N, C-alpha and C positions, 0 to 999 in steps of 0.2 A: 369491498365490505360483505361479510356474509358467504363468500366462496371459499373460507377455510385455507386460503393460500397466503394468509399473512405471515410467513415464515422468515420474518427480517432477521437479520443477524447485526449484532453489535460489532462494530469496528472502529477503533481510535475515537471512542466517545459519541458515534452516531449510529444509527440504525440505517440499513441498508437491505435491498433485496440481494439475496446470494448471487444472483445473476446480472448485478449492476457490472456495465463494462468498466473495466480499469486498464491501465496499462502496466507491463510487466517487462523487464530486459529479458533478452535472450538467456542470460547466464542464470537467472532466476527460474526462468521457465523450463530450461533444462535439467535444472537441480545442480549444475557445475557450480552454483554460488548461493548462500543464502541472502536474503534481502539485508542490506544495512541501512538504507534509506528508504521511508516511506513518506510519500507527499498527499497533501489534500490541497489540490489545486483550487484557486479563486473560482474556476467555472465549474467546480464540482468534480473533476477526474479524481481517482485515487490511483497512485503510482507506487510500485515496488521496484527498486533498483539495487543492483549489486555494489554500487559505488565507483566503479570505475570511471575515469573522466572522460575518455574519448569514445563513447558510443555514437554511432550513426542512427539516423532515424530508422533506417530498416532493421536495426538491432531490437525492435521492441515489437511487442505483440499486444493485442487487445483480448483479454480474458475476462472471464467471470470473478467477481470479487471472492467467490468459493477458492478459485484456483490460487489466488494470492494467500488467502488463510491457509490452505493446505501446505503451502511452501514456506510459510512463517513460522518458525518455532515460537511458542508462546506468544501468540497474536494477542492474547488477552491482556498481556503486560504492556501493550501500546499505550502511551498518553493519549490524552484528548489532543487530537489535531483539528484545529478550525481551519476554514478555507484560507488559504494563504500560508499555511504552515507545513513543515516537514520535520520529521524524528530522524535523527541518525543515532544508529547503535554505537555506543562506546566501547573501549577495549574490556571494561568489565561487565557488558552484557546490558547496560542499562540504556535507556533512550534520552537525547537531549533534544529539545524542541527549538527550532528556529524560524523565523520568518522566512519565506521564500525569497522576499525581496532584498534580504540581507546578503544573498549570494553574491 
């Protein structure tokens, strides 16, 4: 408080620091795919994934939230994602919210 650094950004209904650590798959990181799944894990982690099923653990990176927003067209259109929820982009470009436990 008082340092002028409270530049939080809104993402999926919550406010975060732009440098919040998040997981991103290598395909979204290298821009060969757009994120089609965005998750808000119960432990607070945010993830942006391309949707491919068979990713290995070594195919993800830890990046700042600002990197995810930079790679997510229309990030402001994401629905509110409470901890334990993910959103998947549908064919028409809208987002459908699921409980992560439902997978």
